[in-house]
TIVO-2410 file (N, C-alpha, C; in nm, 3 decimals):
# residues 110
REC num residu      c1      c2      c3 atome chaine
REC   1      M   0.084  -0.117   0.000     N      A
REC   1      M   0.000   0.000   0.000    CA      A
REC   1      M   0.089   0.124   0.000     C      A
REC   2      T   0.068   0.211  -0.096     N      A
REC   2      T   0.146   0.334  -0.107    CA      A
REC   2      T   0.067   0.449  -0.046     C      A
REC   3      L   0.133   0.524   0.041     N      A
REC   3      L   0.068   0.641   0.099    CA      A
REC   3      L   0.085   0.761   0.007     C      A
REC   4      R  -0.024   0.830  -0.015     N      A
REC   4      R  -0.018   0.951  -0.098    CA      A
REC   4      R  -0.015   1.072  -0.007     C      A
REC   5      R   0.071   1.165  -0.041     N      A
REC   5      R   0.077   1.289   0.036    CA      A
REC   5      R  -0.032   1.382  -0.012     C      A
REC   6      E  -0.084   1.458   0.080     N      A
REC   6      E  -0.185   1.557   0.047    CA      A
REC   6      E  -0.118   1.672  -0.028     C      A
REC   7      P  -0.183   1.725  -0.134     N      A
REC   7      P  -0.126   1.838  -0.206    CA      A
REC   7      P  -0.096   1.957  -0.116     C      A
REC   8      A  -0.179   1.981  -0.018     N      A
REC   8      A  -0.157   2.094   0.073    CA      A
REC   8      A  -0.029   2.074   0.154     C      A
REC   9      A  -0.001   1.950   0.193     N      A
REC   9      A   0.122   1.920   0.267    CA      A
REC   9      A   0.244   1.945   0.179     C      A
REC  10      D   0.237   1.904   0.052     N      A
REC  10      D   0.347   1.930  -0.041    CA      A
REC  10      D   0.368   2.079  -0.059     C      A
REC  11      T   0.259   2.153  -0.072     N      A
REC  11      T   0.269   2.298  -0.090    CA      A
REC  11      T   0.330   2.363   0.032     C      A
REC  12      T   0.287   2.322   0.148     N      A
REC  12      T   0.342   2.377   0.273    CA      A
REC  12      T   0.490   2.345   0.284     C      A
REC  13      F   0.525   2.221   0.253     N      A
REC  13      F   0.666   2.182   0.261    CA      A
REC  13      F   0.751   2.263   0.162     C      A
REC  14      R   0.702   2.278   0.039     N      A
REC  14      R   0.778   2.357  -0.061    CA      A
REC  14      R   0.797   2.500  -0.013     C      A
REC  15      C   0.696   2.557   0.049     N      A
REC  15      C   0.708   2.694   0.103    CA      A
REC  15      C   0.816   2.699   0.210     C      A
REC  16      L   0.819   2.600   0.297     N      A
REC  16      L   0.922   2.595   0.401    CA      A
REC  16      L   1.061   2.578   0.340     C      A
REC  17      V   1.070   2.498   0.236     N      A
REC  17      V   1.199   2.480   0.168    CA      A
REC  17      V   1.241   2.611   0.103     C      A
REC  18      Q   1.147   2.681   0.041     N      A
REC  18      Q   1.179   2.811  -0.020    CA      A
REC  18      Q   1.232   2.908   0.085     C      A
REC  19      L   1.170   2.911   0.201     N      A
REC  19      L   1.218   2.997   0.309    CA      A
REC  19      L   1.358   2.955   0.354     C      A
REC  20      S   1.380   2.827   0.363     N      A
REC  20      S   1.512   2.776   0.403    CA      A
REC  20      S   1.618   2.812   0.301     C      A
REC  21      V   1.586   2.799   0.174     N      A
REC  21      V   1.681   2.834   0.068    CA      A
REC  21      V   1.712   2.983   0.072     C      A
REC  22      A   1.612   3.065   0.093     N      A
REC  22      A   1.635   3.210   0.105    CA      A
REC  22      A   1.724   3.241   0.225     C      A
REC  23      E   1.699   3.174   0.335     N      A
REC  23      E   1.782   3.192   0.455    CA      A
REC  23      E   1.925   3.148   0.427     C      A
REC  24      L   1.939   3.036   0.359     N      A
REC  24      L   2.072   2.987   0.323    CA      A
REC  24      L   2.145   3.086   0.233     C      A
REC  25      R   2.074   3.143   0.139     N      A
REC  25      R   2.135   3.240   0.047    CA      A
REC  25      R   2.194   3.357   0.127     C      A
REC  26      G   2.119   3.408   0.222     N      A
REC  26      G   2.170   3.516   0.307    CA      A
REC  26      G   2.289   3.473   0.389     C      A
REC  27      D   2.281   3.352   0.444     N      A
REC  27      D   2.392   3.299   0.524    CA      A
REC  27      D   2.519   3.283   0.440     C      A
REC  28      V   2.502   3.235   0.319     N      A
REC  28      V   2.619   3.218   0.231    CA      A
REC  28      V   2.679   3.354   0.197     C      A
REC  29      G   2.595   3.454   0.174     N      A
REC  29      G   2.646   3.589   0.151    CA      A
REC  29      G   2.729   3.638   0.269     C      A
REC  30      R   2.678   3.615   0.390     N      A
REC  30      R   2.752   3.655   0.511    CA      A
REC  30      R   2.880   3.575   0.527     C      A
REC  31      L   2.877   3.449   0.485     N      A
REC  31      L   2.997   3.365   0.492    CA      A
REC  31      L   3.109   3.425   0.408     C      A
REC  32      F   3.077   3.464   0.287     N      A
REC  32      F   3.179   3.523   0.201    CA      A
REC  32      F   3.224   3.659   0.252     C      A
REC  33      E   3.129   3.740   0.299     N      A
REC  33      E   3.164   3.872   0.354    CA      A
REC  33      E   3.257   3.860   0.475     C      A
REC  34      S   3.240   3.754   0.552     N      A
REC  34      S   3.320   3.736   0.674    CA      A
REC  34      S   3.455   3.673   0.648     C      A
REC  35      G   3.482   3.636   0.525     N      A
REC  35      G   3.607   3.567   0.496    CA      A
REC  35      G   3.605   3.422   0.541     C      A
REC  36      W   3.485   3.363   0.535     N      A
REC  36      W   3.465   3.220   0.564    CA      A
REC  36      W   3.475   3.193   0.714     C      A
REC  37      A   3.405   3.274   0.793     N      A
REC  37      A   3.408   3.263   0.939    CA      A
REC  37      A   3.341   3.133   0.985     C      A
REC  38      E   3.396   3.077   1.088     N      A
REC  38      E   3.348   2.949   1.144    CA      A
REC  38      E   3.201   2.955   1.184     C      A
REC  39      I   3.160   3.062   1.247     N      A
REC  39      I   3.022   3.073   1.294    CA      A
REC  39      I   2.922   3.062   1.179     C      A
REC  40      H   2.955   3.122   1.065     N      A
REC  40      H   2.866   3.114   0.948    CA      A
REC  40      H   2.871   2.975   0.885     C      A
REC  41      R   2.990   2.917   0.882     N      A
REC  41      R   3.004   2.781   0.828    CA      A
REC  41      R   2.919   2.683   0.908     C      A
REC  42      L   2.925   2.693   1.041     N      A
REC  42      L   2.849   2.601   1.126    CA      A
REC  42      L   2.698   2.617   1.107     C      A
REC  43      R   2.653   2.741   1.098     N      A
REC  43      R   2.509   2.765   1.078    CA      A
REC  43      R   2.462   2.707   0.946     C      A
REC  44      I   2.538   2.731   0.841     N      A
REC  44      I   2.501   2.678   0.709    CA      A
REC  44      I   2.502   2.526   0.710     C      A
REC  45      F   2.604   2.469   0.773     N      A
REC  45      F   2.612   2.323   0.779    CA      A
REC  45      F   2.491   2.265   0.853     C      A
REC  46      E   2.453   2.325   0.964     N      A
REC  46      E   2.336   2.278   1.039    CA      A
REC  46      E   2.208   2.289   0.956     C      A
REC  47      L   2.189   2.402   0.891     N      A
REC  47      L   2.068   2.422   0.811    CA      A
REC  47      L   2.064   2.326   0.692     C      A
REC  48      T   2.177   2.307   0.625     N      A
REC  48      T   2.177   2.216   0.510    CA      A
REC  48      T   2.155   2.071   0.554     C      A
REC  49      T   2.205   2.035   0.672     N      A
REC  49      T   2.185   1.900   0.723    CA      A
REC  49      T   2.038   1.874   0.750     C      A
REC  50      V   1.972   1.968   0.816     N      A
REC  50      V   1.829   1.954   0.846    CA      A
REC  50      V   1.748   1.955   0.716     C      A
REC  51      L   1.782   2.044   0.626     N      A
REC  51      L   1.711   2.052   0.498    CA      A
REC  51      L   1.727   1.921   0.419     C      A
REC  52      N   1.846   1.868   0.416     N      A
REC  52      N   1.871   1.740   0.349    CA      A
REC  52      N   1.782   1.631   0.408     C      A
REC  53      Q   1.781   1.619   0.540     N      A
REC  53      Q   1.701   1.515   0.606    CA      A
REC  53      Q   1.552   1.532   0.579     C      A
REC  54      A   1.505   1.655   0.587     N      A
REC  54      A   1.363   1.681   0.564    CA      A
REC  54      A   1.324   1.648   0.420     C      A
REC  55      C   1.407   1.689   0.326     N      A
REC  55      C   1.377   1.662   0.184    CA      A
REC  55      C   1.379   1.512   0.155     C      A
REC  56      E   1.472   1.441   0.216     N      A
REC  56      E   1.474   1.295   0.199    CA      A
REC  56      E   1.345   1.232   0.251     C      A
REC  57      R   1.304   1.273   0.370     N      A
REC  57      R   1.182   1.218   0.431    CA      A
REC  57      R   1.057   1.252   0.350     C      A
REC  58      Q   1.055   1.370   0.291     N      A
REC  58      Q   0.935   1.415   0.219    CA      A
REC  58      Q   0.935   1.373   0.072     C      A
REC  59      G   1.040   1.305   0.028     N      A
REC  59      G   1.043   1.255  -0.109    CA      A
REC  59      G   1.085   1.358  -0.212     C      A
REC  60      F   1.179   1.445  -0.173     N      A
REC  60      F   1.234   1.545  -0.265    CA      A
REC  60      F   1.385   1.520  -0.278     C      A
REC  61      P   1.424   1.412  -0.346     N      A
REC  61      P   1.566   1.373  -0.348    CA      A
REC  61      P   1.658   1.475  -0.415     C      A
REC  62      Q   1.610   1.546  -0.517     N      A
REC  62      Q   1.696   1.644  -0.583    CA      A
REC  62      Q   1.731   1.759  -0.488     C      A
REC  63      L   1.631   1.805  -0.413     N      A
REC  63      L   1.656   1.911  -0.316    CA      A
REC  63      L   1.748   1.863  -0.204     C      A
REC  64      A   1.732   1.738  -0.164     N      A
REC  64      A   1.819   1.681  -0.062    CA      A
REC  64      A   1.964   1.679  -0.112     C      A
REC  65      L   1.983   1.640  -0.235     N      A
REC  65      L   2.117   1.636  -0.294    CA      A
REC  65      L   2.180   1.775  -0.297     C      A
REC  66      L   2.102   1.875  -0.333     N      A
REC  66      L   2.154   2.012  -0.338    CA      A
REC  66      L   2.192   2.061  -0.198     C      A
REC  67      A   2.111   2.028  -0.100     N      A
REC  67      A   2.142   2.067   0.038    CA      A
REC  67      A   2.271   1.998   0.084     C      A
REC  68      R   2.284   1.869   0.053     N      A
REC  68      R   2.408   1.797   0.089    CA      A
REC  68      R   2.529   1.860   0.023     C      A
REC  69      S   2.515   1.898  -0.102     N      A
REC  69      S   2.627   1.959  -0.175    CA      A
REC  69      S   2.671   2.090  -0.109     C      A
REC  70      M   2.574   2.172  -0.070     N      A
REC  70      M   2.608   2.297  -0.002    CA      A
REC  70      M   2.677   2.269   0.132     C      A
REC  71      G   2.626   2.169   0.203     N      A
REC  71      G   2.685   2.132   0.331    CA      A
REC  71      G   2.828   2.085   0.316     C      A
REC  72      R   2.855   2.013   0.210     N      A
REC  72      R   2.992   1.966   0.187    CA      A
REC  72      R   3.086   2.082   0.155     C      A
REC  73      L   3.037   2.178   0.082     N      A
REC  73      L   3.123   2.292   0.048    CA      A
REC  73      L   3.165   2.370   0.172     C      A
REC  74      V   3.074   2.389   0.267     N      A
REC  74      V   3.109   2.467   0.386    CA      A
REC  74      V   3.194   2.389   0.484     C      A
REC  75      R   3.214   2.263   0.459     N      A
REC  75      R   3.306   2.186   0.543    CA      A
REC  75      R   3.452   2.219   0.514     C      A
REC  76      L   3.476   2.286   0.403     N      A
REC  76      L   3.612   2.332   0.375    CA      A
REC  76      L   3.653   2.432   0.484     C      A
REC  77      D   3.773   2.417   0.537     N      A
REC  77      D   3.817   2.516   0.635    CA      A
REC  77      D   3.863   2.642   0.563     C      A
REC  78      R   3.886   2.745   0.641     N      A
REC  78      R   3.918   2.877   0.585    CA      A
REC  78      R   4.039   2.872   0.492     C      A
REC  79      E   4.142   2.801   0.532     N      A
REC  79      E   4.265   2.794   0.451    CA      A
REC  79      E   4.240   2.725   0.317     C      A
REC  80      Q   4.152   2.627   0.317     N      A
REC  80      Q   4.118   2.560   0.192    CA      A
REC  80      Q   4.028   2.647   0.105     C      A
REC  81      A   3.939   2.721   0.168     N      A
REC  81      A   3.837   2.796   0.093    CA      A
REC  81      A   3.890   2.926   0.033     C      A
REC  82      L   3.975   2.996   0.106     N      A
REC  82      L   4.018   3.128   0.058    CA      A
REC  82      L   4.074   3.128  -0.084     C      A
REC  83      P   4.160   3.035  -0.121     N      A
REC  83      P   4.209   3.037  -0.259    CA      A
REC  83      P   4.102   3.001  -0.363     C      A
REC  84      L   3.991   2.946  -0.317     N      A
REC  84      L   3.885   2.901  -0.407    CA      A
REC  84      L   3.762   2.990  -0.404     C      A
REC  85      F   3.774   3.110  -0.346     N      A
REC  85      F   3.656   3.195  -0.327    CA      A
REC  85      F   3.576   3.215  -0.455     C      A
REC  86      L   3.641   3.247  -0.564     N      A
REC  86      L   3.569   3.273  -0.689    CA      A
REC  86      L   3.492   3.148  -0.734     C      A
REC  87      E   3.559   3.034  -0.731     N      A
REC  87      E   3.494   2.909  -0.773    CA      A
REC  87      E   3.381   2.871  -0.677     C      A
REC  88      L   3.403   2.893  -0.547     N      A
REC  88      L   3.299   2.862  -0.450    CA      A
REC  88      L   3.176   2.951  -0.468     C      A
REC  89      R   3.198   3.078  -0.495     N      A
REC  89      R   3.084   3.168  -0.522    CA      A
REC  89      R   3.004   3.119  -0.641     C      A
REC  90      K   3.075   3.081  -0.747     N      A
REC  90      K   3.007   3.031  -0.867    CA      A
REC  90      K   2.930   2.903  -0.837     C      A
REC  91      K   2.989   2.815  -0.760     N      A
REC  91      K   2.924   2.688  -0.729    CA      A
REC  91      K   2.799   2.710  -0.644     C      A
REC  92      F   2.808   2.798  -0.543     N      A
REC  92      F   2.689   2.827  -0.463    CA      A
REC  92      F   2.580   2.891  -0.549     C      A
REC  93      K   2.619   2.980  -0.637     N      A
REC  93      K   2.521   3.044  -0.726    CA      A
REC  93      K   2.451   2.938  -0.810     C      A
REC  94      E   2.527   2.845  -0.862     N      A
REC  94      E   2.472   2.736  -0.943    CA      A
REC  94      E   2.378   2.648  -0.859     C      A
REC  95      L   2.418   2.615  -0.737     N      A
REC  95      L   2.335   2.531  -0.652    CA      A
REC  95      L   2.204   2.600  -0.615     C      A
REC  96      F   2.210   2.731  -0.586     N      A
REC  96      F   2.087   2.804  -0.556    CA      A
REC  96      F   1.995   2.810  -0.678     C      A
REC  97      L   2.053   2.830  -0.795     N      A
REC  97      L   1.973   2.831  -0.918    CA      A
REC  97      L   1.905   2.696  -0.940     C      A
REC  98      L   1.980   2.589  -0.920     N      A
REC  98      L   1.923   2.455  -0.936    CA      A
REC  98      L   1.811   2.430  -0.834     C      A
REC  99      A   1.830   2.475  -0.712     N      A
REC  99      A   1.727   2.458  -0.608    CA      A
REC  99      A   1.600   2.533  -0.648     C      A
REC 100      E   1.617   2.655  -0.698     N      A
REC 100      E   1.500   2.733  -0.740    CA      A
REC 100      E   1.430   2.667  -0.858     C      A
REC 101      Q   1.507   2.614  -0.952     N      A
REC 101      Q   1.447   2.544  -1.066    CA      A
REC 101      Q   1.373   2.419  -1.020     C      A
REC 102      C   1.432   2.348  -0.927     N      A
REC 102      C   1.369   2.227  -0.874    CA      A
REC 102      C   1.238   2.261  -0.803     C      A
REC 103      L   1.239   2.366  -0.723     N      A
REC 103      L   1.117   2.408  -0.654    CA      A
REC 103      L   1.011   2.453  -0.753     C      A
REC 104      S   1.053   2.523  -0.856     N      A
REC 104      S   0.960   2.569  -0.958    CA      A
REC 104      S   0.898   2.450  -1.032     C      A
REC 105      R   0.979   2.353  -1.066     N      A
REC 105      R   0.932   2.233  -1.134    CA      A
REC 105      R   0.835   2.156  -1.043     C      A
REC 106      Q   0.868   2.145  -0.915     N      A
REC 106      Q   0.781   2.077  -0.820    CA      A
REC 106      Q   0.646   2.148  -0.809     C      A
REC 107      R   0.650   2.281  -0.812     N      A
REC 107      R   0.527   2.359  -0.800    CA      A
REC 107      R   0.436   2.332  -0.920     C      A
REC 108      R   0.495   2.323  -1.040     N      A
REC 108      R   0.415   2.301  -1.160    CA      A
REC 108      R   0.361   2.159  -1.168     C      A
REC 109      T   0.440   2.062  -1.118     N      A
REC 109      T   0.399   1.923  -1.132    CA      A
REC 109      T   0.334   1.868  -1.007     C      A
REC 110      G   0.356   1.937  -0.891     N      A
REC 110      G   0.305   1.887  -0.763    CA      A
REC 110      G   0.160   1.898  -0.756     C      A
***
């Protein structure tokens, strides 16, 4: 027996994910402004970990993968990240774009 999720639950979850992604975007901006400060790295890692778990449980594997990818990037320590700032900015921009596209696709098909 397969359980079907209610459309309203999917809509509510997508809204929460959109809020989380917006929050992450701001956090990532602060991370770069701070020169990759530990406090920002930890917050982003915590948020991406929770987002990954929630998306996995709710059946949104693409969003879970994107959250995991962001979490892995912030695991780089400051010395590793500083020489890669330009590439890291591009990668985060790409991941946020993919998350937005995924949410948009889910909204149209959900």
